C-alpha positions as CSV (number, residue, x, y, z in Angstrom):
1,M,-5.9,40.1,-24.1
2,Q,-5.6,37.1,-26.3
3,V,-8.8,35.4,-27.4
4,R,-8.8,31.9,-28.9
5,N,-11.9,29.9,-29.8
6,S,-10.8,26.3,-30.5
7,S,-14.1,25.4,-32.0
8,H,-13.4,27.7,-35.0
9,G,-9.6,27.0,-35.2
10,H,-8.3,30.5,-35.1
11,A,-7.2,33.1,-32.5
12,G,-7.4,36.8,-32.2
13,R,-5.3,39.1,-30.0
14,S,-6.0,42.4,-28.2
15,T,-4.4,44.2,-25.4
16,N,-5.9,44.7,-21.9
17,P,-4.1,47.8,-20.6
18,A,-5.0,46.9,-17.0
19,K,-3.9,43.3,-16.6
20,G,-2.9,41.9,-20.0
21,A,-5.0,38.8,-19.1
22,V,-5.5,35.9,-21.5
23,L,-9.0,34.7,-22.2
24,T,-9.3,31.3,-23.9
25,L,-12.5,30.1,-25.4
26,V,-12.5,26.3,-25.6
27,G,-15.7,25.3,-27.5
28,P,-18.9,27.3,-27.6
29,G,-19.8,29.0,-24.3
30,F,-16.8,27.9,-22.2
31,C,-14.3,30.4,-20.9
32,Y,-11.5,30.4,-18.5
33,N,-11.7,33.0,-15.7
34,P,-8.1,34.1,-14.8
35,R,-9.2,35.4,-11.4
36,R,-10.4,32.0,-10.2
37,Q,-7.9,29.4,-9.0
38,A,-8.0,26.4,-11.3
39,M,-8.4,22.9,-10.1
40,D,-5.2,20.9,-9.7
41,F,-4.5,17.2,-9.0
42,D,-4.1,17.8,-5.3
43,H,-7.8,18.9,-5.2
44,L,-8.8,15.5,-6.7
45,V,-6.6,13.6,-4.1
46,T,-8.5,15.5,-1.3
47,F,-11.8,14.8,-3.0
48,L,-11.2,11.0,-3.2
49,E,-9.9,10.9,0.4
50,I,-13.0,12.6,1.7
51,A,-15.2,10.2,-0.3
52,K,-13.3,7.3,1.2
53,Q,-13.3,8.5,4.8
54,G,-16.8,10.1,4.8
55,S,-15.4,13.0,6.8
56,F,-13.5,16.2,6.0
57,S,-11.6,16.1,9.3
58,R,-10.5,12.4,8.9
59,A,-9.4,13.1,5.3
60,G,-7.4,16.1,6.6
61,Q,-5.7,13.9,9.2
62,K,-4.8,11.3,6.5
63,L,-3.4,13.9,4.2
64,Y,-1.8,16.0,6.9
65,R,-3.9,19.1,6.1
66,S,-6.0,21.3,8.2
67,Q,-9.8,21.1,7.9
68,P,-10.0,24.7,6.6
69,A,-7.5,23.8,3.8
70,V,-9.5,20.7,2.9
71,S,-12.8,22.6,2.8
72,A,-11.2,25.3,0.6
73,Q,-10.1,22.7,-1.9
74,I,-13.6,21.3,-2.1
75,R,-15.1,24.7,-2.5
76,Q,-12.7,25.3,-5.4
77,L,-13.7,22.0,-7.0
78,E,-17.4,22.8,-6.6
79,Q,-16.8,26.2,-8.3
80,E,-14.9,24.6,-11.1
81,Y,-17.7,22.0,-11.8
82,G,-20.6,24.3,-10.8
83,Q,-22.1,21.6,-8.7
84,K,-22.2,20.6,-5.0
85,L,-20.1,17.5,-4.5
86,F,-20.9,16.5,-0.9
87,D,-24.0,16.5,1.4
88,R,-23.6,16.6,5.2
89,V,-25.5,13.7,6.9
90,G,-25.1,14.1,10.7
91,K,-21.4,14.1,11.5
92,S,-20.4,12.5,8.2
93,V,-20.6,13.5,4.5
94,R,-21.7,11.6,1.5
95,L,-21.4,12.2,-2.2
96,T,-24.1,14.0,-4.2
97,V,-25.1,12.7,-7.6
98,A,-22.5,15.0,-9.1
99,G,-19.9,13.8,-6.7
100,E,-20.7,10.2,-7.7
101,T,-20.1,11.1,-11.3
102,L,-16.8,12.8,-10.6
103,I,-15.3,10.1,-8.5
104,E,-14.7,7.7,-11.4
105,Y,-13.1,10.5,-13.5
106,A,-11.0,11.7,-10.6
107,G,-9.5,8.2,-10.2
108,R,-8.8,7.9,-13.9
109,L,-7.2,11.4,-14.0
110,L,-4.8,10.6,-11.2
111,T,-3.9,7.3,-12.7
112,L,-3.2,9.0,-16.1
113,R,-1.2,11.6,-14.4
114,N,1.0,9.0,-12.7
115,E,1.3,7.0,-15.9
116,S,2.4,10.2,-17.8
117,L,5.0,11.0,-15.2
118,R,6.4,7.5,-15.4
119,A,6.3,7.5,-19.2
120,V,8.2,10.7,-19.5
121,A,10.7,9.7,-16.8
122,D,11.2,6.4,-18.7
123,Q,12.8,8.2,-21.7
124,S,16.0,8.5,-19.7
125,S,18.4,5.6,-19.9
126,T,18.8,5.7,-16.1
127,P,15.8,5.0,-13.9
128,H,14.3,8.0,-12.2
129,G,10.9,9.4,-11.3
130,T,8.8,7.4,-8.9
131,L,8.6,3.7,-8.0
132,A,5.1,2.9,-6.8
133,I,5.2,-0.3,-4.7
134,G,2.6,-2.0,-2.6
135,A,3.3,-4.3,0.4
136,N,2.0,-5.0,3.9
137,E,3.5,-3.2,6.8
138,A,5.4,-6.2,8.3
139,T,7.0,-7.0,4.9
140,C,8.1,-3.4,4.6
141,L,9.6,-3.4,8.1
142,Y,11.2,-6.9,8.3
143,V,11.9,-8.1,4.8
144,L,12.4,-5.2,2.4
145,P,14.7,-2.6,4.2
146,D,18.0,-3.9,2.8
147,I,16.5,-4.2,-0.7
148,F,15.2,-0.6,-0.5
149,A,18.6,0.6,0.7
150,E,20.4,-1.1,-2.1
151,Y,17.9,0.2,-4.7
152,S,18.3,3.8,-3.4
153,R,22.1,3.5,-3.5
154,R,21.9,2.3,-7.2
155,F,19.2,4.6,-8.3
156,P,19.2,7.8,-6.2
157,A,17.1,9.7,-8.7
158,V,14.1,7.4,-8.0
159,Q,11.6,8.3,-5.3
160,I,10.0,5.3,-3.6
161,S,6.3,5.5,-2.9
162,I,4.9,2.7,-0.7
163,Y,1.2,1.7,-0.5
164,R,0.8,-0.3,2.8
165,N,-2.1,-2.7,3.1
166,F,-3.1,-6.3,3.2
167,S,-2.1,-8.5,0.2
168,H,-5.5,-8.6,-1.4
169,K,-5.7,-4.8,-1.3
170,V,-2.2,-4.5,-2.8
171,L,-3.3,-6.9,-5.6
172,E,-6.2,-4.6,-6.4
173,K,-3.9,-1.6,-6.7
174,V,-1.6,-3.6,-9.0
175,E,-4.5,-4.6,-11.1
176,D,-5.9,-1.1,-11.6
177,G,-2.4,0.4,-12.3
178,T,-2.2,2.5,-9.1
179,V,1.1,0.8,-8.1
180,D,3.8,-0.6,-10.4
181,V,4.6,-3.7,-8.5
182,G,3.4,-5.5,-5.3
183,I,5.0,-7.7,-2.7
184,V,2.3,-10.1,-1.6
185,T,1.7,-13.3,0.3
186,L,1.2,-16.2,-2.2
187,P,-0.7,-17.7,-3.8
188,A,-1.9,-14.8,-5.9
189,K,-4.5,-16.1,-8.2
190,S,-4.9,-13.7,-11.1
191,P,-4.4,-14.5,-14.8
192,S,-3.5,-10.9,-15.5
193,L,-0.5,-10.9,-13.2
194,K,3.0,-12.2,-13.6
195,V,4.2,-13.6,-10.2
196,H,7.8,-14.5,-9.1
197,T,8.4,-16.2,-5.8
198,I,11.1,-14.3,-3.9
199,F,10.9,-15.3,-0.2
200,R,9.9,-18.2,2.0
201,D,9.5,-17.8,5.7
202,R,8.6,-20.5,8.4
203,L,5.9,-19.9,11.0
204,M,7.2,-20.6,14.5
205,L,5.9,-20.3,18.1
206,M,7.1,-17.1,19.9
207,V,7.2,-17.1,23.7
208,S,8.8,-15.0,26.4
209,P,12.0,-16.4,27.9
210,S,10.1,-17.1,31.2
211,N,7.4,-19.2,29.6
212,P,7.4,-22.9,30.5
213,L,7.7,-23.8,26.8
214,A,10.8,-21.7,26.3
215,S,13.1,-24.6,27.2
216,H,11.5,-27.0,24.6
217,K,13.4,-27.7,21.4
218,S,10.0,-28.2,19.7
219,V,6.3,-28.1,20.6
220,R,3.0,-29.5,19.4
221,T,-0.2,-27.7,18.7
222,S,-1.8,-29.3,21.8
223,D,1.0,-27.7,23.9
224,I,0.4,-24.3,22.4
225,A,-3.4,-24.6,22.9
226,E,-2.8,-24.6,26.7
227,Q,-1.3,-21.2,26.6
228,P,-3.1,-17.8,26.4
229,Q,-2.9,-16.8,22.7
230,I,-2.1,-13.4,21.1
231,F,-3.6,-13.6,17.6
232,P,-3.2,-11.2,14.6
233,K,-6.5,-9.7,13.7
234,M,-6.3,-10.5,10.0
235,G,-4.0,-11.8,7.3
236,F,-2.3,-15.0,6.2
237,T,-1.1,-16.0,9.7
238,R,-4.6,-15.5,11.2
239,Q,-6.1,-17.8,8.5
240,V,-3.5,-20.5,9.3
241,L,-4.2,-20.2,13.1
242,D,-8.0,-20.4,12.7
243,K,-7.5,-23.7,10.8
244,Q,-4.8,-25.1,13.0
245,F,-6.6,-24.6,16.3
246,R,-10.1,-25.5,15.0
247,A,-10.0,-28.8,17.0
248,Y,-9.0,-26.9,20.2
249,R,-11.6,-24.2,19.9
250,S,-13.6,-25.2,23.0
251,R,-10.5,-24.7,25.3
252,L,-8.6,-22.1,23.3
253,R,-8.1,-18.8,25.2
254,I,-7.4,-15.9,22.9
255,A,-6.1,-13.2,25.3
256,M,-5.6,-10.5,22.6
257,E,-6.2,-9.8,18.9
258,L,-3.8,-7.2,17.6
259,A,-3.3,-5.6,14.1
260,S,0.4,-4.7,14.7
261,V,3.2,-7.3,14.5
262,G,5.3,-4.9,16.7
263,M,2.6,-4.9,19.4
264,I,2.3,-8.7,19.3
265,K,6.1,-9.0,19.8
266,R,6.1,-6.6,22.7
267,F,3.2,-8.3,24.5
268,V,4.7,-11.7,24.1
269,A,8.0,-10.5,25.4
270,A,6.2,-9.1,28.4
271,G,4.7,-12.6,29.1
272,L,1.1,-11.8,28.3
273,G,0.7,-14.7,26.0
274,V,2.2,-16.7,23.1
275,S,1.9,-16.2,19.4
276,I,2.7,-17.9,16.1
277,I,4.7,-15.6,13.8
278,S,6.8,-15.6,10.7
279,E,10.4,-16.3,11.7
280,S,11.9,-13.2,10.0
281,F,9.5,-10.9,11.8
282,A,11.0,-11.8,15.2
283,R,14.5,-12.8,14.3
284,D,16.1,-9.7,15.9
285,E,14.2,-10.1,19.2
286,A,15.1,-13.8,19.3
287,R,18.8,-12.9,18.8
288,S,18.7,-10.3,21.6
289,G,17.0,-12.7,24.0
290,Q,13.7,-10.8,24.3
291,V,11.7,-13.8,22.9
292,K,12.2,-17.4,22.0
293,L,11.3,-18.9,18.7
294,I,10.4,-22.6,18.8
295,P,9.6,-25.0,15.8
296,I,6.1,-26.6,15.8
297,S,6.5,-30.3,15.2
298,D,3.0,-31.0,13.8
299,M,2.7,-27.8,11.9
300,E,5.0,-27.3,8.9
301,V,3.8,-24.0,7.4
302,W,5.8,-21.6,5.3
303,R,4.7,-18.1,4.3
304,E,5.7,-17.4,0.7
305,L,6.1,-13.9,-0.7
306,G,6.0,-13.0,-4.4
307,I,6.6,-9.9,-6.5
308,V,3.7,-9.2,-8.9
309,Y,3.0,-6.9,-11.8
310,R,0.7,-6.7,-14.8
311,R,1.4,-9.0,-17.7
312,D,-0.1,-6.6,-20.3
313,R,1.9,-3.5,-19.3
314,T,5.5,-2.6,-19.9
315,L,7.1,-1.8,-16.6
316,P,8.7,1.6,-16.3
317,R,12.5,1.5,-15.9
318,S,12.3,2.3,-12.2
319,A,10.0,-0.7,-11.6
320,A,11.9,-3.1,-13.9
321,A,15.1,-2.3,-12.1
322,F,13.4,-3.0,-8.8
323,V,12.0,-6.4,-10.0
324,A,15.5,-7.4,-11.2
325,L,17.1,-6.3,-8.0
326,V,14.6,-8.2,-5.8
327,R,14.9,-11.4,-7.9
328,Q,18.7,-11.2,-7.8
329,G,18.7,-10.7,-4.0
330,A,16.0,-13.3,-3.2
331,G,18.5,-15.7,-1.6
332,A,19.9,-13.0,0.7
333,M,16.4,-11.9,1.6
334,N,15.6,-15.4,2.9
335,G,18.5,-15.0,5.4
336,D,18.3,-17.9,7.9
337,A,15.0,-19.2,6.5
338,Q,15.1,-22.1,4.2
339,P,16.1,-20.8,0.7
340,K,13.8,-21.1,-2.3
341,A,14.7,-20.6,-5.9
342,A,13.5,-17.2,-7.1
343,G,12.0,-18.5,-10.3
344,Q,8.8,-17.4,-12.1
345,R,5.8,-19.0,-10.4
346,R,3.6,-18.7,-13.4
């Protein structure tokens, strides 16, 4: 058995004939019990997800773990800290006072872990480690695949980790250092962020080929207002539509509100309504004849995307390489959309 007391700055050594265990004393009164499984970072991930979801079972679903496994991790955390971390309230759970105290430290510990991994990986001349990027689902599906493919071809040692959420949530994650870079809808008003415009996409009317408007070369807002509408639930396009159709609110018929761009396209193709969408999101369906995209003559709106990162932090090599690749490929990303110079916005 080895005994070390860090408060006195010396170590002693003795032999345990049964196990040869190591006992470390770190400061007065603290000891490590080798028979108890120590906390790891995965326990903290589970703890934070339960706090977010308010449920062990929902957290397990999000993390692809069984509820018994989730419960076991929390029991181990509670043994480690010697305090109960959650109270059950009906069918949900809430943090105890001890849990509220731990939650801030847990987030900081995970952030430091990720920063340390990136810092060590950054010592290599070739990017490797993890690239943490944030973007909304539609951008990941319809704008970034070719960029991701080229990045992976050039830097196969880098693992890409994607945080999918709305732009304002992605900005929060960039601000707090959880992700290295974000791809967000502009404008992004934050003095702490560096922003480069990389993509410009026109909003157009999407209809089924059998819709009466499908034969029109262009349409007006008043023509669209006569049709049943399929609106996105949230986001940039929804904000534009709420403003554009304000004058027609009394006669506007919103048939559906959907969170998924894929579902909106499917239902429009089936003839259940019309929708206004970013051109790049439905370009493939338009080319195959499943839908028609029509310019709106009295509504010239473009959705701009930018790549953002913290001004006051040096990007890890993996992220710097991604930013350079995205800015170099900005013209190709715009595809059939009107090109825009990929310069620094501010």
